[in-house]
N, C-alpha and C positions, 0 to 999 in steps of 0.2 A: 503494501500497501503504500501512496505517495503521501509525503510528511509536508510540516512548516519549511524546512530547507529549501524543499523543491520549488515549494511557494513563492519565497524570496530569491532565486536564482530567474525563475521567471519574472517578475515585478521588476528586481535591479537590472537585467540585461533589456528590458525591453520586449521580451520574443512575443514572436506574432505566429508561431508554430511550435505545435507540442508534438511531438512524433513518438509513439509505442510500438513497442515489439511486442504482440502478444497479448492479445483482447482479453480475452476467457470472459467474467463477467462485468465487463466495464466499468469498475469499482474507477478506477484512475481516471479514467475521461468524465465521469461525472462530477470527481471531485477537483478537477482543472478545470471543467465547466463552472462551477460553482464561484470557482476563483477568476474565472475572465470570460465575461459572456461573448467576445470576440475573438479571443484566439482559435485561429487555426487546429484544430486539431486530426492530426492524420493517425490512424490505429490498423497496423498492420500483423492479420491473422490469417497462419494457415489451414485452420480447421473450421469447415464451412459450416459449421452447426454455428460456431459461438462468433462467425463473422454475420450469420443472417440473425441472430439474438441481437448485436450490435446496431445494423440495419434497421429493424424491427424500433429499438429504443430510443436511436437518433434520429430518425425517419424526417423529424420537423426542424432537425439543427442544421442549416447550410454550411457550416462552419466546420462540423466532423463528418470525415473522412473514413468508410471502412474499408479496407482492400484485404482482398483475400488473396495472401499469397506469400512465397517465403522471405521473410523480413530481410535476409543480407541479400538477395535480389532485389528486391524492391530498392534497397540505401543503393546499393550500386549504382541502377537503372535510373535512379532520381534523385541523386545527391545534388543536381542544380537546383532544384525546388528551394532545398539548405542553407 
């Protein structure tokens, strides 16, 4: 679970994107969203069931993207995003 130190890093560096590899039940994304309503959240998850779950709970959040795939491959192929 994410903690207050992470919140300070996001705030102090004025992060505009948060990337997490491994969505599972989405607890981290929910917490990050509660800290910042505008930050772009990118969740990369290899398990299709967890992706479907994430898509359902964030279906009305245009700033949260659930990506199904291997996080190492995704990060390598999308590094310019960050």
